C-alpha positions in Angstrom: 149.3 88.3 160.4 146.8 87.7 157.6 145.5 90.2 155.1 142.0 90.5 154.8 140.5 89.3 152.1 138.7 91.9 149.6 135.5 90.5 147.9 135.1 91.2 144.2 132.3 93.4 143.2 132.3 92.0 139.7 129.5 89.5 138.7 130.6 85.8 138.4 130.3 84.4 135.0 127.7 82.1 136.3 125.5 85.1 137.6 126.1 87.1 134.1 124.9 84.2 132.2 121.7 84.0 134.2 121.1 87.7 133.7 121.7 87.5 130.2 119.5 84.6 129.7 116.7 86.2 131.8 117.0 89.3 129.7 117.0 87.7 126.1 115.2 84.5 127.4 111.9 83.3 127.0 110.2 85.3 129.9 108.5 88.4 128.8 107.3 91.3 130.9 103.8 92.6 131.2 104.7 95.9 129.4 106.1 93.9 126.4 102.7 91.7 126.2 100.7 95.0 126.6 102.7 96.8 123.8 102.5 93.9 121.5 98.7 93.6 121.5 98.0 96.8 119.6 100.7 96.1 117.1 99.1 92.8 116.2 95.7 94.3 116.4 96.1 97.1 113.9 96.9 95.2 110.7 94.3 92.6 111.5 91.4 95.2 111.8 92.8 97.0 108.8 92.9 94.0 106.5 89.7 92.3 107.9 87.2 95.4 107.7 85.1 96.7 104.8 86.0 100.2 105.5 84.9 103.2 103.3 87.0 106.2 103.2 85.3 109.5 102.4 87.8 111.6 100.6 85.1 114.4 99.9 84.8 114.9 103.6 88.5 115.0 103.9 88.9 117.5 101.3 86.2 119.8 102.8 88.7 120.3 105.5 91.8 120.7 103.5 90.7 122.6 100.7 89.3 125.6 102.9 92.9 125.7 104.5 94.5 126.5 101.0 93.4 130.1 101.0 94.6 130.7 104.4 98.3 129.5 103.4 98.4 130.8 99.7 95.7 133.7 99.8 93.7 132.1 96.8 91.4 129.0 96.6 87.9 128.0 97.2 85.9 128.9 100.4 82.7 126.9 100.7 79.6 128.5 101.5 79.6 126.8 104.9 82.7 128.3 105.9 81.8 131.7 104.3 78.5 131.9 106.2 79.8 130.5 109.4 78.0 127.3 109.4 81.2 125.3 109.7 83.8 126.0 112.0 87.3 126.9 110.9 88.6 124.9 113.9 89.7 121.8 111.8 91.0 123.7 108.7 93.0 125.8 111.1 94.3 122.9 113.3 95.5 121.2 109.9 97.8 124.1 109.5 98.8 124.6 113.1 97.1 127.8 113.9 
């Protein structure tokens, strides 16, 4: 009587080498290509543009948030009379 042969479930070395080569090799998935685009575009746009930052506008959102946190500070007339919304200063604090 002969014993039935049991097939091994382990990958053969040649098959494992092919899988490793496909994983680390030259083929890139569509997700990797799509994800690399924004990472390449962001420094290119940042270095090539003639951008103007407006720190005064930034301070007009952060400075009114100071009295909400510490109890003292400058409240501009726009916020005092309700011309500007407290939504942005409040959102910067997490309210």
